[in-house]
C-alpha positions as YAML, in Angstrom:
chain: A
units: angstrom
residues:
- id: 1
  name: UNK
  ca: [101.42, 66.17, 69.52]
- id: 2
  name: UNK
  ca: [97.63, 65.87, 69.58]
- id: 3
  name: UNK
  ca: [96.17, 65.83, 66.12]
- id: 4
  name: UNK
  ca: [99.55, 65.12, 64.58]
- id: 5
  name: UNK
  ca: [99.39, 62.84, 61.57]
- id: 6
  name: UNK
  ca: [102.43, 61.04, 60.39]
- id: 7
  name: UNK
  ca: [102.81, 61.47, 56.65]
- id: 8
  name: UNK
  ca: [105.43, 59.56, 54.71]
- id: 9
  name: UNK
  ca: [106.96, 61.18, 51.72]
- id: 10
  name: UNK
  ca: [106.99, 59.60, 48.32]
- id: 11
  name: UNK
  ca: [110.57, 58.44, 48.73]
- id: 12
  name: UNK
  ca: [109.84, 56.85, 52.10]
- id: 13
  name: UNK
  ca: [106.77, 55.02, 50.71]
- id: 14
  name: UNK
  ca: [108.81, 53.71, 47.85]
- id: 15
  name: UNK
  ca: [111.45, 52.40, 50.25]
- id: 16
  name: UNK
  ca: [108.78, 50.83, 52.43]
- id: 17
  name: UNK
  ca: [107.16, 49.02, 49.50]
- id: 18
  name: UNK
  ca: [110.56, 47.80, 48.30]
- id: 19
  name: UNK
  ca: [111.26, 46.48, 51.78]
- id: 20
  name: UNK
  ca: [107.95, 44.71, 51.93]
- id: 21
  name: UNK
  ca: [108.51, 43.21, 48.46]
- id: 22
  name: UNK
  ca: [111.86, 41.96, 49.57]
- id: 23
  name: UNK
  ca: [110.33, 40.50, 52.71]
- id: 24
  name: UNK
  ca: [107.46, 38.68, 51.06]
- id: 25
  name: UNK
  ca: [109.49, 37.50, 48.08]
- id: 26
  name: UNK
  ca: [111.13, 34.99, 50.40]
- id: 27
  name: UNK
  ca: [107.86, 33.76, 51.93]
- id: 28
  name: UNK
  ca: [104.96, 31.71, 50.60]
- id: 29
  name: UNK
  ca: [101.79, 33.74, 50.20]
- id: 30
  name: UNK
  ca: [100.02, 31.83, 52.96]
- id: 31
  name: UNK
  ca: [102.85, 32.69, 55.42]
- id: 32
  name: UNK
  ca: [102.73, 36.37, 54.42]
- id: 33
  name: UNK
  ca: [98.96, 36.45, 55.00]
- id: 34
  name: UNK
  ca: [99.36, 35.21, 58.55]
- id: 35
  name: UNK
  ca: [101.81, 38.02, 59.34]
- id: 36
  name: UNK
  ca: [99.77, 40.82, 57.82]
- id: 37
  name: UNK
  ca: [97.39, 42.21, 60.46]
- id: 38
  name: UNK
  ca: [97.89, 45.92, 60.08]
- id: 39
  name: UNK
  ca: [95.90, 48.23, 57.86]
- id: 40
  name: UNK
  ca: [99.08, 49.02, 56.01]
- id: 41
  name: UNK
  ca: [99.46, 45.51, 54.72]
- id: 42
  name: UNK
  ca: [95.80, 44.77, 53.90]
- id: 43
  name: UNK
  ca: [96.05, 45.72, 50.18]
- id: 44
  name: UNK
  ca: [99.04, 43.45, 49.84]
- id: 45
  name: UNK
  ca: [97.18, 40.72, 51.74]
- id: 46
  name: UNK
  ca: [94.23, 41.08, 49.39]
- id: 47
  name: UNK
  ca: [96.49, 40.79, 46.37]
- id: 48
  name: UNK
  ca: [98.12, 37.70, 47.83]
- id: 49
  name: UNK
  ca: [94.71, 36.11, 48.46]
- id: 50
  name: UNK
  ca: [93.84, 36.72, 44.82]
- id: 51
  name: UNK
  ca: [97.06, 35.01, 43.76]
- id: 52
  name: UNK
  ca: [96.26, 32.01, 45.97]
- id: 53
  name: UNK
  ca: [92.67, 31.80, 44.66]
- id: 54
  name: UNK
  ca: [93.96, 31.96, 41.11]
- id: 55
  name: UNK
  ca: [96.49, 29.21, 41.81]
- id: 56
  name: UNK
  ca: [93.83, 27.01, 43.40]
- id: 57
  name: UNK
  ca: [91.51, 27.60, 40.43]
- id: 58
  name: UNK
  ca: [94.25, 26.63, 38.00]
- id: 59
  name: UNK
  ca: [95.03, 23.58, 40.12]
- id: 60
  name: UNK
  ca: [91.36, 22.52, 39.99]
- id: 61
  name: UNK
  ca: [91.30, 23.04, 36.23]
- id: 62
  name: UNK
  ca: [94.44, 20.95, 35.93]
- id: 63
  name: UNK
  ca: [92.84, 18.18, 38.04]
- id: 64
  name: UNK
  ca: [89.72, 18.33, 35.87]
- id: 65
  name: UNK
  ca: [91.85, 18.06, 32.73]
- id: 66
  name: UNK
  ca: [93.64, 15.07, 34.23]
- id: 67
  name: UNK
  ca: [90.28, 13.45, 35.10]
- id: 68
  name: UNK
  ca: [88.97, 14.07, 31.57]
- id: 69
  name: UNK
  ca: [92.15, 12.61, 30.13]
- id: 70
  name: UNK
  ca: [91.84, 9.53, 32.34]
- id: 71
  name: UNK
  ca: [88.19, 9.11, 31.37]
- id: 72
  name: UNK
  ca: [89.01, 9.39, 27.68]
- id: 73
  name: UNK
  ca: [91.69, 6.76, 28.15]
- id: 74
  name: UNK
  ca: [89.24, 4.44, 29.91]
- id: 75
  name: UNK
  ca: [86.65, 4.98, 27.14]
- id: 76
  name: UNK
  ca: [89.26, 4.13, 24.51]
- id: 77
  name: UNK
  ca: [90.21, 0.95, 26.35]
- id: 78
  name: UNK
  ca: [86.55, -0.03, 26.75]
- id: 79
  name: UNK
  ca: [85.93, 0.54, 23.04]
- id: 80
  name: UNK
  ca: [88.88, -1.74, 22.22]
- id: 81
  name: UNK
  ca: [87.50, -4.40, 24.57]
- id: 82
  name: UNK
  ca: [84.02, -4.05, 23.02]
- id: 83
  name: UNK
  ca: [85.46, -4.44, 19.52]
- id: 84
  name: UNK
  ca: [87.35, -7.55, 20.61]
- id: 85
  name: UNK
  ca: [84.14, -8.97, 22.13]
- id: 86
  name: UNK
  ca: [82.19, -8.21, 18.95]
- id: 87
  name: UNK
  ca: [84.79, -10.02, 16.86]
- id: 88
  name: UNK
  ca: [84.73, -12.98, 19.25]
- id: 89
  name: UNK
  ca: [80.91, -13.12, 19.14]
- id: 90
  name: UNK
  ca: [80.96, -13.00, 15.32]
- id: 91
  name: UNK
  ca: [83.44, -15.88, 15.28]
- id: 92
  name: UNK
  ca: [81.35, -17.89, 17.75]
- id: 93
  name: UNK
  ca: [78.17, -17.26, 15.73]
- id: 94
  name: UNK
  ca: [79.92, -18.56, 12.62]
- id: 95
  name: UNK
  ca: [81.09, -21.66, 14.50]
- id: 96
  name: UNK
  ca: [77.57, -22.18, 15.85]
- id: 97
  name: UNK
  ca: [76.06, -21.95, 12.36]
- id: 98
  name: UNK
  ca: [78.50, -24.55, 11.10]
- id: 99
  name: UNK
  ca: [77.76, -26.81, 14.07]
- id: 100
  name: UNK
  ca: [74.00, -26.46, 13.51]
- id: 101
  name: UNK
  ca: [74.49, -27.31, 9.84]
- id: 102
  name: UNK
  ca: [76.36, -30.49, 10.75]
- id: 103
  name: UNK
  ca: [73.74, -31.35, 13.36]
- id: 104
  name: UNK
  ca: [70.96, -30.84, 10.81]
- id: 105
  name: UNK
  ca: [72.66, -33.32, 8.50]
- id: 106
  name: UNK
  ca: [72.93, -35.92, 11.25]
- id: 107
  name: UNK
  ca: [69.67, -35.16, 13.04]
- id: 108
  name: UNK
  ca: [67.20, -33.14, 10.92]
- id: 109
  name: UNK
  ca: [64.63, -30.90, 12.55]
- id: 110
  name: UNK
  ca: [61.24, -32.65, 12.45]
- id: 111
  name: UNK
  ca: [59.11, -29.74, 13.68]
- id: 112
  name: UNK
  ca: [57.87, -28.75, 10.20]
- id: 113
  name: UNK
  ca: [56.94, -32.33, 9.36]
- id: 114
  name: UNK
  ca: [55.04, -32.68, 12.63]
- id: 115
  name: UNK
  ca: [53.15, -29.43, 12.04]
- id: 116
  name: UNK
  ca: [52.20, -30.50, 8.49]
- id: 117
  name: UNK
  ca: [51.14, -33.92, 9.73]
- id: 118
  name: UNK
  ca: [48.83, -32.41, 12.34]
- id: 119
  name: UNK
  ca: [47.04, -30.55, 9.53]
- id: 120
  name: UNK
  ca: [46.23, -33.85, 7.76]
- id: 121
  name: UNK
  ca: [43.91, -35.90, 10.00]
- id: 122
  name: UNK
  ca: [44.34, -39.11, 7.97]
- id: 123
  name: UNK
  ca: [48.05, -39.17, 8.76]
- id: 124
  name: UNK
  ca: [49.84, -40.00, 12.01]
- id: 125
  name: UNK
  ca: [53.18, -38.69, 13.23]
- id: 126
  name: UNK
  ca: [55.75, -41.13, 14.61]
- id: 127
  name: UNK
  ca: [59.26, -40.29, 15.79]
- id: 128
  name: UNK
  ca: [62.30, -42.29, 16.85]
- id: 129
  name: UNK
  ca: [63.50, -42.24, 20.45]
- id: 130
  name: UNK
  ca: [66.49, -40.13, 19.42]
- id: 131
  name: UNK
  ca: [64.20, -37.57, 17.76]
- id: 132
  name: UNK
  ca: [66.36, -37.66, 14.64]
- id: 133
  name: UNK
  ca: [63.97, -39.69, 12.49]
- id: 134
  name: UNK
  ca: [60.28, -39.04, 11.92]
- id: 135
  name: UNK
  ca: [57.55, -40.17, 9.54]
- id: 136
  name: UNK
  ca: [54.10, -38.80, 8.85]
- id: 137
  name: UNK
  ca: [52.31, -41.92, 7.62]
- id: 138
  name: UNK
  ca: [48.88, -43.21, 6.62]
- id: 139
  name: UNK
  ca: [48.12, -46.93, 6.49]
- id: 140
  name: UNK
  ca: [45.15, -48.12, 4.47]
- id: 141
  name: UNK
  ca: [44.33, -51.77, 5.12]
- id: 142
  name: UNK
  ca: [41.99, -52.02, 2.13]
- id: 143
  name: UNK
  ca: [43.50, -54.60, -0.24]
- id: 144
  name: UNK
  ca: [44.49, -53.36, -3.69]
- id: 145
  name: UNK
  ca: [47.09, -53.79, -6.42]
- id: 146
  name: UNK
  ca: [50.15, -51.55, -6.66]
- id: 147
  name: UNK
  ca: [48.57, -48.96, -8.94]
- id: 148
  name: UNK
  ca: [45.56, -48.80, -6.65]
- id: 149
  name: UNK
  ca: [47.85, -48.23, -3.65]
- id: 150
  name: UNK
  ca: [49.50, -45.32, -5.45]
- id: 151
  name: UNK
  ca: [46.08, -43.80, -6.08]
- id: 152
  name: UNK
  ca: [45.09, -44.21, -2.41]
- id: 153
  name: UNK
  ca: [48.19, -42.35, -1.27]
- id: 154
  name: UNK
  ca: [47.84, -39.62, -3.87]
- id: 155
  name: UNK
  ca: [44.20, -39.03, -2.90]
- id: 156
  name: UNK
  ca: [45.25, -38.69, 0.74]
- id: 157
  name: UNK
  ca: [47.90, -36.11, -0.17]
- id: 158
  name: UNK
  ca: [50.97, -38.34, 0.00]
- id: 159
  name: UNK
  ca: [52.84, -41.09, -1.79]
- id: 160
  name: UNK
  ca: [53.88, -44.67, -1.07]
- id: 161
  name: UNK
  ca: [56.45, -44.68, 1.71]
- id: 162
  name: UNK
  ca: [60.18, -44.78, 1.02]
- id: 163
  name: UNK
  ca: [62.39, -46.49, 3.61]
- id: 164
  name: UNK
  ca: [65.81, -45.63, 2.27]
- id: 165
  name: UNK
  ca: [67.80, -45.62, 5.52]
- id: 166
  name: UNK
  ca: [68.22, -48.11, 8.31]
- id: 167
  name: UNK
  ca: [66.74, -45.73, 10.91]
- id: 168
  name: UNK
  ca: [63.68, -44.88, 8.82]
- id: 169
  name: UNK
  ca: [63.12, -48.52, 7.91]
- id: 170
  name: UNK
  ca: [63.36, -49.56, 11.56]
- id: 171
  name: UNK
  ca: [60.94, -46.82, 12.66]
- id: 172
  name: UNK
  ca: [58.37, -47.69, 9.97]
- id: 173
  name: UNK
  ca: [58.51, -51.48, 10.37]
- id: 174
  name: UNK
  ca: [58.34, -51.26, 14.17]
- id: 175
  name: UNK
  ca: [55.27, -49.01, 13.85]
- id: 176
  name: UNK
  ca: [53.57, -51.41, 11.44]
- id: 177
  name: UNK
  ca: [54.37, -54.45, 13.59]
- id: 178
  name: UNK
  ca: [52.89, -52.73, 16.62]
- id: 179
  name: UNK
  ca: [49.79, -51.17, 15.07]
- id: 180
  name: UNK
  ca: [49.02, -53.44, 12.08]
- id: 181
  name: UNK
  ca: [50.43, -56.90, 12.91]
- id: 182
  name: UNK
  ca: [47.99, -58.76, 10.64]
- id: 183
  name: UNK
  ca: [48.30, -56.55, 7.55]
- id: 184
  name: UNK
  ca: [50.74, -56.30, 4.68]
- id: 185
  name: UNK
  ca: [51.40, -53.06, 2.75]
- id: 186
  name: UNK
  ca: [52.74, -51.93, -0.59]
- id: 187
  name: UNK
  ca: [55.74, -49.56, -0.29]
- id: 188
  name: UNK
  ca: [57.27, -47.15, -2.82]
- id: 189
  name: UNK
  ca: [59.86, -49.57, -4.17]
- id: 190
  name: UNK
  ca: [59.79, -51.04, -7.71]
- id: 191
  name: UNK
  ca: [62.10, -52.87, -10.10]
- id: 192
  name: UNK
  ca: [62.87, -50.76, -13.18]
- id: 193
  name: UNK
  ca: [65.58, -50.91, -15.85]
- id: 194
  name: UNK
  ca: [67.33, -53.78, -14.17]
- id: 195
  name: UNK
  ca: [67.45, -52.39, -10.64]
- id: 196
  name: UNK
  ca: [65.28, -51.63, -7.64]
- id: 197
  name: UNK
  ca: [64.44, -47.96, -7.19]
- id: 198
  name: UNK
  ca: [62.42, -45.84, -4.82]
- id: 199
  name: UNK
  ca: [59.67, -43.66, -6.20]
- id: 200
  name: UNK
  ca: [61.30, -40.64, -7.78]
- id: 201
  name: UNK
  ca: [63.97, -42.94, -9.29]
- id: 202
  name: UNK
  ca: [66.21, -42.78, -6.22]
- id: 203
  name: UNK
  ca: [68.64, -45.71, -6.18]
- id: 204
  name: UNK
  ca: [68.45, -48.20, -3.32]
- id: 205
  name: UNK
  ca: [71.42, -47.91, -0.94]
- id: 206
  name: UNK
  ca: [69.91, -49.83, 1.99]
- id: 207
  name: UNK
  ca: [67.82, -53.00, 1.85]
- id: 208
  name: UNK
  ca: [65.87, -55.16, 4.29]
- id: 209
  name: UNK
  ca: [64.69, -58.04, 2.12]
- id: 210
  name: UNK
  ca: [63.20, -61.13, 3.73]
- id: 211
  name: UNK
  ca: [65.08, -64.38, 3.27]
- id: 212
  name: UNK
  ca: [65.05, -65.48, -0.38]
- id: 213
  name: UNK
  ca: [63.85, -62.09, -1.62]
- id: 214
  name: UNK
  ca: [63.67, -60.58, -4.11]
- id: 215
  name: UNK
  ca: [62.95, -63.31, -6.63]
- id: 216
  name: UNK
  ca: [62.46, -62.96, -10.36]
- id: 217
  name: UNK
  ca: [59.67, -61.32, -12.35]
- id: 218
  name: UNK
  ca: [57.93, -59.73, -9.39]
- id: 219
  name: UNK
  ca: [58.59, -56.04, -9.60]
- id: 220
  name: UNK
  ca: [56.74, -54.35, -6.71]
- id: 221
  name: UNK
  ca: [57.72, -54.48, -3.05]
- id: 222
  name: UNK
  ca: [55.72, -54.69, 0.16]
- id: 223
  name: UNK
  ca: [56.09, -55.15, 3.91]
- id: 224
  name: UNK
  ca: [54.92, -58.74, 4.33]
- id: 225
  name: UNK
  ca: [53.25, -59.76, 7.57]
- id: 226
  name: UNK
  ca: [54.35, -63.38, 7.02]
- id: 227
  name: UNK
  ca: [57.99, -62.23, 7.00]
- id: 228
  name: UNK
  ca: [57.70, -60.01, 10.10]
- id: 229
  name: UNK
  ca: [57.11, -57.05, 7.81]
- id: 230
  name: UNK
  ca: [60.45, -57.30, 6.05]
- id: 231
  name: UNK
  ca: [60.60, -56.46, 2.34]
- id: 232
  name: UNK
  ca: [58.85, -58.88, 0.00]
- id: 233
  name: UNK
  ca: [58.29, -58.66, -3.75]
- id: 234
  name: UNK
  ca: [55.01, -59.36, -5.56]
- id: 235
  name: UNK
  ca: [53.61, -59.05, -9.01]
- id: 236
  name: UNK
  ca: [52.39, -55.48, -9.26]
- id: 237
  name: UNK
  ca: [48.93, -56.67, -10.30]
- id: 238
  name: UNK
  ca: [48.42, -58.71, -7.13]
- id: 239
  name: UNK
  ca: [45.27, -57.23, -5.59]
- id: 240
  name: UNK
  ca: [44.42, -59.46, -2.63]
- id: 241
  name: UNK
  ca: [47.51, -59.27, -0.42]
- id: 242
  name: UNK
  ca: [48.46, -55.72, 0.42]
- id: 243
  name: UNK
  ca: [47.07, -52.40, 1.56]
- id: 244
  name: UNK
  ca: [48.77, -49.03, 0.99]
- id: 245
  name: UNK
  ca: [51.41, -47.54, 3.29]
- id: 246
  name: UNK
  ca: [51.67, -43.83, 2.53]
- id: 247
  name: UNK
  ca: [53.77, -40.95, 3.81]
- id: 248
  name: UNK
  ca: [53.44, -37.19, 3.72]
- id: 249
  name: UNK
  ca: [56.61, -35.64, 2.34]
- id: 250
  name: UNK
  ca: [56.76, -31.90, 2.97]
- id: 251
  name: UNK
  ca: [59.81, -31.51, 0.71]
- id: 252
  name: UNK
  ca: [57.57, -32.23, -2.25]
- id: 253
  name: UNK
  ca: [55.18, -29.50, -1.09]
- id: 254
  name: UNK
  ca: [58.02, -26.96, -0.90]
- id: 255
  name: UNK
  ca: [59.29, -27.88, -4.36]
- id: 256
  name: UNK
  ca: [55.83, -27.35, -5.84]
- id: 257
  name: UNK
  ca: [55.58, -23.91, -4.21]
...
């Protein structure tokens, strides 16, 4: 039998392939691969390996698609959260602006007044303990009448001081009592058309008159040293009692600009 080669006919090969197909159709590819060691089955094994590789590749693609889908979902959720945060920040900014506006009404910012005061060496800056009231003032102790006091203040770049609130009045009188205890000063308050008015025709809503003041036919007011620097009226032509108490008002500067 030496040299004999077994040669299957076409019919036998067909039957063999059908038998193999039947065998492997009931097995997973990986199980079939483990059983195929002979040369005869290597083409089938190769085909099965290709099927497995293709399945694994599709599985990986499916996992990638799932990962992309999850990432897109996370991005969408993050964008929603960011939008909610932006809306919340906008709301808080609006609330903060309103709160700052209310605070400004109760306690105005004095930084601009202080800066302007520092640019005018004749004037001095004084501020209340709370920081909510401030005055940039100049006190001239040279005695003069009311018109002369107005000229002194105007030449210095200011006007006679107005003390139209309790806090401002307290700050100014305390400063005068401390720094100028022996001097009296004209202030920007006069009697006109039957009523007392601040310079600029602002009506008087707060007063600090000394006892018995004001009396009749004396139409200009001062801080009188004899009355602990409370308000005191004089004839406007009185020239030997009072100096000039001036203030720098930056609002006037802004209006002129």
